[in-house]
N, C-alpha and C positions, 0 to 999 in steps of 0.2 A: 251643636253636633249631636245627632241622634243615632250614630253608628259607631261600631268598633270593628275595624278591619273590614268595612263594607257590610257588616251584619248588624241589622237593627237591634236595639237594646233588648226588646222582648225576646227575640229569637236567641240572642246571645245568652240571656238569663236562662232560657229553657235548656239550651245546650249544657250549661254549667250545672243546672239543677239535675238534669238526667245523669250527668257524670257523677254527681255526689250520691244520688239515690239509687241508681241502678248500675251504671257502667263500671264503677269502681269494684263491684263484686264479681264481675264476669271474667271468665278466662278468655272467651271468644268475643272480643270487643268489635272486631271488624264487621261481623254479621249484625250485631246490634246497631252499629252506626249506619249500615246500609238500610236497615229497616226504618230507622228514625228519619233519615233523609227523605224517604218516600212519603212520609206523613207531614213534613214541614211545607206548608203551602200558604198562599196569601190568606190573610194580611201579614203573616210572618214573612221573613226573608227566605225565599226558596233557596236551597243549597244545591250546587252543581254536583257534588259527589261526597261520599262518606269521609274522605280524607280531611275535609274541612273541619269536621267534628274533632278528629284526633288532633289536628293542628291547633285549634283554638283551646282545647283542654290542656294540651301540652304547653302552649304559650302561657296560660294561666299558672300552671305549675312552675314554669321558669320565672315568672314575675315574682312569685312568692319566695322561691328558694334564693333568687338573686338578692333579696333584701336581707337575707340571713348571713351571719358569719359562720361559715362551714370550715372545719379544720382541714388542713392540707392533706391529711391521710384519709379523709372521708370522700368516697366517690359520690358524685352528684348523679346517681343513676335513676332510672325510672322508679324503682321501689322507694327510694328516699323521697323523691319528688311527690309521689302519690301519697305516702304516709304524712308528709308535712302538710300537703294540701288538705287532706282529710282532718288533720289535727287543727289546722287553721280554721276551717269551716265549723267544726264541732265546738271549738272554744268560743268562737264568735257567736254561735247560736245557742250555747250552753247545753249541748247535747253530749251525753256520755259517749266515749269512744274507747274501745278496748283494742290495744295493739298487742297481738299475741305472737309469741315466738322468740327465739333467742336473738340477741342483737346481731345484725348482719345476715340474718337468715331469710329476709324477704326478697 
């Protein structure tokens, strides 16, 4: 099988790479996703709309967080999922990552 959720591996890798390198830093991600969708063309898997990018990045966040033991009093919110995702990627690639702020403030 060469697809994940109907998206070819290279396109899927591109989506996640852009999420790590650029999307994670942005406040306005919807506009970024819209611009990216316009530029994904054959031989990559063309995407119907920008929501696919959000869905696949969020799905990847969920896969990682679901494998962790999270305390009952810890909310599995977007901030936690994004921070854990970035930590996972940076640990795997041996890239320094600074998480700044008081606990619970993201």
